[in-house]
Every structure is written in structure tokens, then in C-alpha cells.
C-alpha positions as CSV (number, residue, x, y, z in Angstrom):
1,S,68.7,61.5,-46.5
2,P,68.3,64.0,-43.6
3,E,67.5,66.5,-46.3
4,K,63.9,65.3,-46.2
5,L,63.7,66.4,-42.6
6,K,64.6,70.0,-43.2
7,G,60.9,71.0,-43.7
8,G,59.8,69.4,-40.5
9,G,56.6,67.5,-40.5
10,K,54.7,64.8,-38.5
11,I,56.7,62.1,-36.8
12,L,54.9,58.9,-35.7
13,L,56.6,57.4,-32.6
14,V,56.0,53.7,-32.5
15,P,56.6,52.3,-28.9
16,F,59.8,50.4,-28.9
17,R,59.4,46.6,-28.4
18,A,61.5,43.9,-26.7
19,G,64.4,42.8,-28.9
20,N,66.1,39.3,-28.8
21,N,67.6,39.5,-25.3
22,V,64.9,41.5,-23.6
23,I,61.7,40.2,-22.0
24,A,58.4,42.1,-22.8
25,S,56.7,43.4,-19.7
26,K,54.5,46.2,-18.4
27,E,57.6,47.8,-17.0
28,L,59.1,47.8,-20.6
29,D,55.9,49.4,-21.9
30,K,56.4,52.2,-19.3
31,I,60.0,52.6,-20.3
32,A,59.0,52.9,-24.0
33,F,56.4,55.5,-23.1
34,R,59.0,57.6,-21.2
35,M,61.4,57.2,-24.1
36,M,58.7,58.7,-26.4
37,Q,58.3,61.6,-24.0
38,G,62.1,62.1,-24.1
39,I,62.0,62.2,-27.9
40,S,59.1,64.7,-27.9
41,V,60.8,67.0,-25.4
42,A,64.0,67.1,-27.4
43,L,62.2,67.9,-30.7
44,K,59.6,70.3,-29.2
45,D,59.8,74.0,-30.0
46,N,62.6,73.6,-32.5
47,K,63.0,74.6,-36.1
48,P,62.1,72.8,-38.2
49,F,58.9,72.1,-36.4
50,F,57.9,68.5,-35.8
51,D,54.4,67.4,-34.8
52,I,54.8,64.3,-32.6
53,L,52.1,61.6,-33.2
54,I,51.7,58.6,-31.0
55,N,48.6,57.2,-32.7
56,L,48.1,56.5,-36.4
57,D,44.4,57.6,-36.2
58,Q,45.4,61.2,-35.6
59,S,46.7,61.9,-39.2
60,H,49.1,60.6,-41.8
61,P,52.7,60.9,-40.6
62,D,55.6,62.1,-42.8
63,F,58.2,60.1,-40.7
64,V,58.2,57.1,-38.4
65,I,60.6,56.3,-35.5
66,D,60.6,52.6,-34.7
67,G,62.9,50.3,-32.8
68,Y,63.8,47.7,-30.2
69,F,65.2,47.4,-26.7
70,T,68.5,45.5,-27.1
71,V,69.7,45.5,-23.4
72,K,67.9,45.7,-20.1
73,K,70.0,44.6,-17.2
74,E,70.4,45.4,-13.5
75,S,73.1,44.5,-11.1
76,S,72.2,41.5,-8.9
77,N,70.9,42.1,-5.4
78,F,73.5,39.7,-4.2
79,L,76.3,42.1,-5.2
80,V,74.4,45.1,-3.8
81,K,73.8,43.5,-0.5
82,W,77.0,41.6,0.2
83,F,79.6,43.8,-1.6
84,F,78.0,47.2,-0.9
85,K,77.9,47.9,-4.6
86,K,75.4,50.5,-5.9
87,K,72.6,49.1,-7.8
88,K,73.2,49.8,-11.5
89,Y,70.8,49.7,-14.5
90,M,71.7,49.3,-18.1
91,L,69.3,50.0,-21.0
92,G,70.0,49.9,-24.7
93,V,68.0,50.5,-27.9
94,E,68.4,50.3,-31.7
95,G,66.1,52.0,-34.1
96,K,65.5,53.9,-37.3
97,L,63.9,57.0,-38.6
98,M,62.0,56.3,-41.8
99,D,60.1,58.1,-44.5
100,A,56.5,57.1,-43.7
101,N,55.5,56.9,-47.4
102,T,58.4,55.2,-49.0
103,R,59.8,53.3,-45.9
104,E,63.2,54.6,-46.9
105,V,65.5,54.6,-43.9
106,I,66.7,58.2,-43.2
107,A,68.8,57.4,-40.1
108,I,69.8,54.4,-38.0
109,F,70.7,54.9,-34.3
110,S,71.6,52.9,-31.2
111,D,72.2,54.0,-27.7
112,T,73.1,52.3,-24.4
113,M,73.1,54.0,-21.1
114,T,74.2,52.8,-17.6
115,S,72.8,54.5,-14.5
116,G,75.1,56.8,-12.6
117,S,73.2,56.6,-9.3
118,P,70.7,54.2,-7.7
119,S,67.8,56.8,-8.3
120,E,68.4,56.5,-12.1
121,D,66.2,53.5,-12.8
122,F,65.1,52.0,-16.2
123,V,62.3,54.6,-16.6
124,F,64.8,57.5,-16.1
125,L,67.3,55.9,-18.6
126,G,64.4,55.5,-21.1
127,F,63.7,59.2,-20.9
128,R,67.3,60.1,-21.3
129,I,67.8,57.8,-24.3
130,G,64.7,59.4,-25.8
131,Q,66.2,62.8,-25.4
132,N,69.4,61.5,-27.0
133,I,67.4,60.2,-30.0
134,G,65.6,63.6,-30.4
135,D,69.0,65.4,-30.1
136,F,70.5,63.1,-32.7
137,I,67.7,63.9,-35.2
138,R,68.1,67.6,-34.5
139,T,71.9,67.7,-34.8
140,S,71.8,65.6,-38.0
141,L,69.6,68.3,-39.5
142,N,72.0,71.1,-38.4
143,T,75.1,69.4,-39.9
144,Q,73.7,69.2,-43.4
């Protein structure tokens, strides 16, 4: 239950991995890193206070966020070139927030975003999805 989060604590962010329909790549690693930054930014300086861990060696976490990329698509260059369409990117994730000790699932989340402008690439969407995940955790605390 989100009740466990009320006291804050240490959250280990596991870099999200490629799911069934997504190909693992260096680009995906970069997107996962930006997503972790987005989560950190959303949770930083809030009450309750959370320490963000990205490496298990640092110390023992209280919570773990882990998940997969479920969608990573971009509009074809053919459509962009011949039909003057704007290039669009779509990124989706599924994940869960767990108690690090018991592995009990505290929350399950999923999010899919599509770019609104050509400058909003996969890395941009990854950051925004990360912020959404952090906001989701924060708001689920405040609605208890």
C-alpha cells in the first residue's frame, strides 16, 4: 500500500529495459537514463523526502522502481517526405514500484506519450514519462 511511502526513504531506479515489441539499443539506454532523471526531478525536494539511488552499491534501498519499454515507434520518413507530415515519436512504458525487502508491489503504472512537435524526440519523451512516474508516486501519497 502507498502507506509505506509516507515516511519517504531510498528508491532504487532500475534502468527500464526493452519489452516484447521494443529492440534494445544504445539509444534505448539513453532514453532510460533520461527517464530516471525525470523521476528524480519530480521526486526531488518533496515531502516525504526520497533519496534516489541508481546503483545498488550505494546502500540498501527501501523501494525499487523497475519496468519495461512497451512501445517505441516513429513515423516513417516516407510519410514525412512525401506527405509533408511532421515526424512523430511514440514511447510507452510499464512498470512497478515495489518494497525492496518484501518485493510487494506497491503501485503499477503505465504511460504512453506521443510527441507534439518534431523537436520532441524519444529522449525528450523519456524525460517527460519519468516526470509523470514521479508525479504519480507523489500524488498517490497525497491522496491517502
